[in-house]
C-alpha positions as CSV (number, residue, x, y, z in Angstrom):
1,M,0.0,0.0,-0.1
2,S,1.4,3.5,-0.8
3,K,2.5,5.8,1.9
4,I,0.1,8.4,0.7
5,L,-3.0,6.3,1.1
6,D,-1.5,5.3,4.7
7,T,-1.4,8.6,5.6
8,I,-4.6,9.7,4.2
9,K,-6.4,6.6,6.1
10,K,-4.6,7.6,9.2
11,I,-5.9,11.2,9.1
12,L,-9.6,9.9,8.2
13,V,-9.6,7.5,11.1
14,D,-7.7,9.5,13.9
15,E,-9.0,12.9,13.1
16,L,-12.5,12.4,11.8
17,G,-13.4,8.9,13.0
18,V,-13.9,7.2,9.8
19,D,-14.4,3.4,9.9
20,E,-11.1,2.1,8.5
21,T,-12.5,-0.8,6.4
22,A,-14.6,1.7,4.8
23,I,-11.6,3.5,3.3
24,I,-10.9,1.9,-0.1
25,P,-9.6,4.0,-3.3
26,S,-13.0,4.0,-4.8
27,A,-14.8,5.3,-1.7
28,S,-16.5,8.6,-2.1
29,F,-15.9,11.1,0.9
30,I,-19.5,12.0,1.0
31,D,-21.4,8.9,0.0
32,D,-19.4,6.2,1.2
33,L,-17.6,7.8,4.1
34,N,-20.5,10.0,5.4
35,M,-18.3,13.3,5.4
36,D,-20.2,16.6,5.3
37,P,-18.8,19.6,3.9
38,N,-17.3,20.7,7.1
39,D,-15.7,17.4,7.6
40,L,-14.1,17.7,4.1
41,A,-12.9,21.5,4.6
42,E,-11.3,20.2,7.8
43,F,-10.0,17.2,6.1
44,F,-8.3,19.0,3.3
45,T,-6.7,21.4,5.7
46,T,-5.4,18.6,7.5
47,I,-4.0,17.1,4.0
48,E,-2.4,20.3,3.3
49,D,-0.6,20.5,6.5
50,N,0.4,16.8,6.6
51,F,1.9,16.8,2.9
52,S,3.4,20.3,3.0
53,Q,7.1,20.6,3.4
54,K,9.4,23.5,4.4
55,S,10.5,24.1,0.8
56,S,6.9,23.7,-0.4
57,K,3.4,24.4,1.1
58,L,0.7,22.3,-0.4
59,E,-2.3,24.1,-1.1
60,I,-5.5,22.6,-2.6
61,P,-7.6,25.4,-4.0
62,E,-11.5,25.2,-3.7
63,E,-11.8,24.8,-7.5
64,D,-9.6,21.3,-7.4
65,S,-11.1,20.3,-4.1
66,D,-14.6,20.3,-5.6
67,N,-13.2,17.6,-8.1
68,I,-11.8,15.4,-5.3
69,V,-14.4,13.2,-4.6
70,T,-12.9,9.7,-3.9
71,V,-10.1,8.7,-2.0
72,Q,-8.3,7.7,-5.2
73,N,-8.9,11.1,-6.6
74,L,-6.9,12.5,-3.7
75,V,-4.1,10.1,-4.0
76,D,-3.9,10.9,-7.9
77,Y,-4.2,14.8,-7.0
78,L,-1.3,14.6,-4.4
79,L,0.7,12.4,-6.8
80,E,0.1,15.2,-9.7
81,A,1.2,17.9,-7.1
82,G,4.7,16.3,-6.7
83,I,4.1,14.5,-3.4
84,D,6.4,11.4,-3.0
85,D,4.9,8.0,-2.4
């Protein structure tokens, strides 16, 4: 399993109380993981903090976050943003 996916799972379980068995790549944050818009905003902020580095701060613009609807979408987005797996 990828380091990025492991980190996403840890954040979802530890910070938002999501059931770990429900976190699969195709899982929708809203439909499958039962997150509301406030949960998503908090989650994306935590993702930005976790994946930012001293040399480069990760920022997920709102127009991008609107298109990140599944766990795999987020993994792909982070890879495209240059996050090492």
